C-alpha positions as CSV (number, residue, x, y, z in Angstrom):
1,M,-29.3,-12.0,2.1
2,K,-28.6,-12.5,-1.5
3,N,-24.7,-13.7,-1.7
4,D,-24.2,-11.8,-5.1
5,K,-21.4,-10.7,-6.9
6,H,-22.0,-7.7,-7.9
7,I,-24.0,-5.9,-5.1
8,P,-24.1,-1.7,-7.3
9,C,-23.7,0.4,-4.2
10,L,-20.8,-1.3,-3.6
11,D,-19.3,0.8,-7.4
12,G,-20.5,4.6,-6.0
13,L,-19.0,3.7,-2.4
14,R,-15.0,2.6,-4.3
15,A,-15.7,6.4,-5.9
16,I,-15.8,8.1,-2.8
17,S,-13.0,6.0,-1.7
18,I,-10.7,7.2,-4.5
19,L,-12.0,10.7,-4.8
20,L,-11.2,11.1,-1.1
21,V,-7.7,9.8,-1.6
22,M,-7.0,11.9,-5.2
23,I,-8.4,15.2,-2.8
24,F,-5.9,15.1,0.2
25,H,-3.0,14.4,-1.9
26,S,-4.1,17.1,-4.7
27,L,-4.3,19.4,-1.5
28,S,-0.9,17.2,0.7
29,H,1.3,17.6,-2.3
30,G,0.7,21.2,-2.9
31,N,-0.9,20.4,-6.8
32,Q,-0.6,23.4,-8.6
33,G,-3.2,25.5,-10.0
34,F,-5.7,22.3,-7.3
35,P,-8.4,24.9,-5.1
36,R,-7.3,25.3,-1.6
37,F,-10.0,24.0,1.5
38,W,-10.8,23.3,4.2
39,F,-10.2,19.1,4.1
40,P,-10.9,16.9,7.5
41,F,-10.4,13.6,5.7
42,G,-6.6,11.7,5.1
43,G,-5.8,9.8,2.7
44,A,-6.5,6.5,4.6
45,A,-9.8,7.9,5.4
46,G,-10.9,7.0,1.7
47,V,-7.7,3.8,2.1
48,S,-9.9,2.5,4.7
49,L,-12.9,2.4,3.2
50,F,-11.3,0.4,0.5
51,F,-10.2,-1.8,2.7
52,V,-13.7,-3.0,4.4
53,I,-15.0,-3.3,1.2
54,S,-12.7,-5.5,0.0
55,G,-12.5,-7.2,3.4
56,Y,-16.2,-8.0,3.2
57,L,-16.8,-9.0,-1.0
58,I,-13.9,-11.4,-0.5
59,T,-15.0,-13.4,2.8
60,T,-18.3,-13.0,1.1
61,L,-17.4,-14.6,-2.4
62,L,-15.3,-17.1,0.2
63,L,-18.0,-18.3,1.2
64,A,-20.1,-19.1,-0.8
65,E,-17.8,-20.6,-2.7
66,Q,-17.9,-23.1,0.3
67,E,-21.4,-23.2,0.4
68,R,-21.5,-24.2,-3.3
69,Y,-18.8,-26.8,-3.4
70,Q,-18.1,-28.0,0.3
71,K,-15.0,-26.4,-0.6
72,I,-12.9,-23.6,-1.1
73,S,-10.3,-24.0,-3.7
74,L,-7.2,-21.8,-2.5
75,K,-5.6,-22.8,-6.1
76,N,-8.4,-21.0,-7.5
77,F,-8.8,-18.3,-5.4
78,Y,-4.7,-17.0,-5.8
79,L,-4.8,-17.6,-9.4
80,R,-8.3,-15.2,-9.8
81,R,-6.7,-12.7,-7.6
82,S,-3.6,-12.3,-9.2
83,L,-5.2,-11.7,-12.8
84,R,-7.4,-9.2,-11.1
85,I,-4.3,-7.4,-8.8
86,F,-0.9,-8.0,-11.1
87,P,-1.6,-6.9,-14.6
88,P,-2.7,-3.4,-14.4
89,F,-0.8,-2.9,-11.0
90,Y,2.8,-4.9,-12.8
91,L,2.2,-2.3,-16.1
92,F,2.0,0.7,-13.6
93,L,5.3,-0.1,-11.9
94,L,6.8,-0.7,-15.9
95,A,5.4,2.7,-16.7
96,V,6.6,4.4,-13.4
97,V,10.0,3.0,-13.8
98,S,10.6,3.6,-17.7
99,L,9.3,7.2,-17.4
100,S,11.5,7.5,-14.8
101,R,14.7,7.5,-17.1
102,I,13.2,10.5,-18.4
103,G,12.9,12.1,-14.8
104,F,8.7,12.1,-15.9
105,T,8.7,10.2,-12.9
106,S,11.0,9.3,-9.6
107,A,11.6,5.7,-9.0
108,P,13.9,3.9,-6.7
109,P,15.3,1.4,-7.5
110,Q,14.9,0.1,-3.4
111,A,11.3,1.6,-3.9
112,V,11.2,-0.4,-6.6
113,F,11.4,-3.2,-5.1
114,A,9.7,-3.0,-2.3
115,S,6.8,-2.5,-4.2
116,G,7.0,-5.3,-6.9
117,A,7.5,-7.1,-4.1
118,Y,4.3,-6.2,-2.7
119,W,6.5,-5.2,0.9
120,M,5.6,-0.9,0.7
121,N,4.2,-1.1,3.8
122,F,7.5,-2.2,5.4
123,Y,9.5,0.3,3.5
124,S,10.7,3.6,5.1
125,G,13.3,4.5,2.6
126,N,12.6,7.3,-0.4
127,A,9.0,6.4,-2.1
128,G,9.1,8.4,-5.1
129,S,5.9,7.6,-7.1
130,L,5.2,5.0,-6.0
131,G,4.5,5.2,-2.1
132,H,0.5,5.2,-2.4
133,T,1.4,1.5,-3.1
134,W,2.0,0.3,0.8
135,S,-2.0,0.2,0.8
136,L,-1.6,-2.6,-1.6
137,S,0.9,-4.9,-0.2
138,I,-1.2,-4.8,2.9
139,E,-4.2,-6.3,0.8
140,E,-1.9,-9.1,-0.8
141,Q,-0.5,-9.8,3.2
142,F,-4.0,-9.5,4.3
143,Y,-5.5,-12.1,1.5
144,L,-2.3,-14.5,1.8
145,V,-3.4,-15.7,5.3
146,W,-7.6,-15.1,5.9
147,P,-8.6,-17.3,3.1
148,F,-6.8,-19.9,5.1
149,V,-9.1,-19.0,8.0
150,V,-12.0,-19.3,6.3
151,A,-11.0,-22.2,4.4
152,R,-10.1,-25.1,7.3
153,C,-11.9,-22.7,10.4
154,S,-15.7,-23.1,11.5
155,R,-17.4,-19.8,11.1
156,R,-18.3,-19.1,14.5
157,L,-14.0,-19.1,15.4
158,A,-13.1,-17.0,12.0
159,I,-14.9,-14.9,13.5
160,G,-13.6,-14.8,17.1
161,F,-10.3,-14.7,15.8
162,A,-11.2,-11.8,13.4
163,V,-13.3,-9.6,16.1
164,L,-10.0,-10.4,18.5
165,V,-7.4,-9.0,16.6
166,A,-9.6,-6.4,14.4
167,A,-10.6,-4.8,18.5
168,G,-7.3,-5.1,19.4
169,W,-4.5,-3.9,17.0
170,P,-5.3,-0.8,16.6
171,L,-4.1,-0.3,20.5
172,L,-1.6,-2.6,20.1
173,R,-0.6,-0.5,16.9
174,L,-0.2,2.9,18.7
175,L,1.7,1.9,22.2
176,R,4.7,0.4,19.0
177,H,4.8,3.5,17.6
178,G,4.8,5.1,20.5
179,Y,1.7,7.3,20.7
180,L,-0.2,7.2,23.4
181,F,0.8,10.5,24.7
182,S,1.5,12.7,21.4
183,P,-0.7,14.3,18.6
184,I,-2.5,12.0,16.3
185,P,-0.5,11.5,13.2
186,E,-2.0,10.8,10.2
187,E,0.0,7.3,10.0
188,A,-2.0,6.3,13.3
189,L,-5.5,5.9,11.4
190,R,-3.9,4.4,8.2
191,S,-4.9,1.1,7.9
192,S,-2.0,-0.3,7.9
193,G,-2.6,-3.9,10.2
194,L,-5.5,-6.0,9.3
195,D,-7.5,-4.4,11.5
196,T,-10.1,-2.3,8.6
197,I,-10.4,-5.7,6.3
198,L,-11.3,-7.6,9.4
199,W,-14.1,-5.4,10.2
200,G,-15.2,-6.1,6.8
201,S,-14.9,-9.8,6.7
202,V,-16.5,-9.8,10.3
203,L,-19.4,-8.2,8.8
204,A,-19.4,-11.3,6.0
205,L,-19.2,-13.8,8.1
206,L,-21.8,-12.5,10.4
207,V,-24.9,-12.0,7.6
208,F,-24.2,-14.7,4.8
209,K,-27.1,-16.0,4.2
210,E,-29.0,-15.4,7.7
211,V,-28.9,-11.9,8.9
212,P,-29.5,-11.4,12.9
213,G,-32.1,-9.7,14.1
214,W,-29.8,-7.1,16.2
215,L,-27.9,-6.8,12.6
216,S,-31.7,-6.1,10.1
217,R,-33.7,-4.0,12.7
218,P,-31.5,-0.9,12.5
219,L,-31.7,-0.9,8.3
220,K,-35.3,0.6,8.4
221,S,-34.3,4.4,9.7
222,I,-31.6,6.6,8.7
223,W,-29.8,7.2,11.7
224,P,-27.6,4.7,10.7
225,L,-26.1,6.4,8.8
226,I,-26.1,10.0,10.1
227,A,-24.4,8.5,12.6
228,S,-21.7,6.9,10.8
229,L,-20.9,9.7,8.5
230,S,-21.1,12.0,11.7
231,C,-18.4,10.0,13.5
232,L,-16.6,9.7,10.2
233,L,-16.4,13.5,10.0
234,F,-15.6,13.8,13.4
235,I,-13.4,11.5,13.4
236,Y,-10.7,13.3,11.4
237,S,-12.0,16.7,12.5
238,V,-10.1,16.0,15.8
239,K,-6.7,14.0,14.6
240,D,-4.7,16.7,15.0
241,R,-6.0,18.1,18.3
242,W,-6.8,15.2,21.0
243,P,-4.2,13.5,22.0
244,L,-4.0,9.4,22.2
245,S,-3.9,9.1,25.7
246,V,-7.7,10.2,25.7
247,V,-8.9,9.0,22.1
248,F,-6.9,5.8,21.3
249,L,-9.9,4.0,20.3
250,L,-10.5,6.2,17.1
251,P,-9.0,3.6,14.8
252,L,-11.1,1.6,16.2
253,L,-14.3,4.0,16.3
254,R,-13.2,4.3,12.0
255,N,-13.3,1.1,11.3
256,V,-16.8,0.3,12.9
257,S,-18.5,3.8,11.4
258,L,-17.4,2.0,7.8
259,T,-18.2,-1.3,8.2
260,V,-22.1,0.4,9.7
261,L,-21.6,2.9,6.6
262,L,-21.7,-0.4,4.0
263,W,-24.2,-2.2,6.0
264,W,-26.4,0.1,5.4
265,S,-25.5,1.2,1.7
266,I,-26.0,-2.2,0.7
267,N,-29.0,-2.5,2.4
268,N,-30.9,0.8,1.0
269,P,-30.4,1.7,-2.8
270,Q,-33.4,2.8,-2.9
271,S,-32.4,6.0,-0.4
272,L,-31.6,9.1,-2.0
273,W,-27.8,7.7,-0.4
274,G,-28.2,4.1,-2.0
275,R,-29.3,5.9,-5.3
276,C,-26.5,8.4,-5.2
277,L,-24.3,5.9,-5.1
278,E,-25.5,3.8,-7.9
279,L,-25.8,7.0,-10.6
280,P,-23.7,6.2,-13.7
281,P,-20.8,8.8,-13.2
282,V,-20.4,7.8,-10.0
283,A,-20.5,3.9,-10.4
284,F,-17.9,4.7,-13.3
285,I,-16.3,6.3,-11.2
286,G,-16.2,3.4,-8.8
287,R,-15.3,0.8,-11.5
288,L,-12.2,2.9,-12.7
289,S,-11.5,2.7,-8.8
290,Y,-8.3,0.8,-9.4
291,S,-6.6,1.8,-11.9
292,L,-7.0,5.4,-11.2
293,Y,-5.7,4.7,-7.8
294,L,-2.3,3.3,-9.4
295,W,-2.3,5.6,-11.9
296,H,-3.3,9.1,-10.1
297,G,-0.1,9.3,-7.5
298,M,2.1,9.3,-11.5
299,F,0.3,12.8,-12.2
300,I,-1.1,14.6,-9.0
301,V,2.8,14.2,-7.0
302,H,5.1,15.9,-10.3
303,S,2.9,19.3,-10.4
304,D,6.0,21.3,-11.8
305,R,5.2,19.7,-14.8
306,W,2.4,21.2,-17.0
307,L,0.4,17.7,-17.5
308,C,0.9,17.0,-13.6
309,T,-1.1,20.6,-12.5
310,F,-4.5,20.9,-11.9
311,P,-6.9,20.2,-14.3
312,M,-4.1,18.4,-16.0
313,S,-3.1,15.8,-13.6
314,W,-6.5,14.8,-12.9
315,V,-7.4,14.5,-16.4
316,A,-4.7,12.6,-17.1
317,S,-5.4,10.0,-14.4
318,F,-8.2,9.4,-15.6
319,V,-7.1,9.5,-19.2
320,A,-4.2,6.7,-17.8
321,A,-7.0,4.8,-15.6
322,Y,-9.6,4.5,-18.4
323,A,-6.4,3.0,-21.1
324,S,-5.9,0.3,-18.3
325,Y,-9.3,-0.3,-17.1
326,R,-10.5,-1.4,-20.5
327,L,-7.3,-2.9,-22.3
328,V,-5.6,-4.5,-19.4
329,E,-8.2,-5.3,-15.8
330,L,-11.3,-6.8,-18.6
331,P,-9.6,-9.0,-20.7
332,F,-7.8,-10.4,-17.8
333,N,-10.6,-10.3,-15.8
334,K,-12.0,-12.4,-18.4
335,L,-10.1,-14.8,-18.3
336,R,-11.1,-15.4,-14.4
337,R,-14.1,-17.5,-15.3
338,H,-11.7,-19.8,-16.0
339,F,-10.4,-20.8,-12.5
340,R,-14.2,-20.7,-10.6
341,P,-15.1,-24.3,-8.9
342,A,-16.4,-27.3,-11.5
343,T,-19.4,-27.7,-10.7
């Protein structure tokens, strides 16, 4: 398998992820003017796909650096990630705080601190316009630890550690929150731990350089794609109906399905599915996905203002995201090349 830094289908999958999140938030927050329809996928579906992609991509890049230079520069990794993540995020945070002064947004001081410190997933108070940053906190916490595992452990040991945590974490989470004998709440299916990102990481560890036969043979058939999409539809259709004593493995099934979806998409770019993922409008949305994830909450949640009613809420989200992408993300991404390992 090639370890190219740019994998075209990933932008398409990111587009699906952010659209799932935006549709869910538009429906769940009653965004005025947004059409009402049956939508089984919670916001966790989009975030979980983001997480699997992130785990796969970051781990692949770490392994490629290790192979090429016989080591991983953790300092450079964190500098590159800081330039990728922090500038758009703290610009958004500054905008939320500033606009809260005139009542356009809501930014409780405790929520601002929790979000700015990447601790929002442990914050249980009023989050205002910052509630959706819980997923960013999880990612940053994960990447404080995972690069050390990849850099210091053999690949076999890293796979064993990742599989153990990824497979066991959903059950531990459900037991901890006492959900085993109650209907499945949305938060029980969130990627609120290491498990979802780790499935993408496990995939990267398994297929880097040489793909095992049991992972390459199914790629010739369309059935893995159909099975993964069907499983995801099933999971989110039944989550409110069955007690967790019966389906406590749903988060695990969800993560495996997303991993299969990712792997099949990467390896079938000429399929109808693959070509759809690479359509220019779809790829464009995918490239905006990080900034779009940040900014959409400001406009979709506050539905009592004209600018925050559909379709203006979506237009404003895309305009703000595009400005952030062009003026902040791209310039800082160019700086990241200065922190690549020396040849």
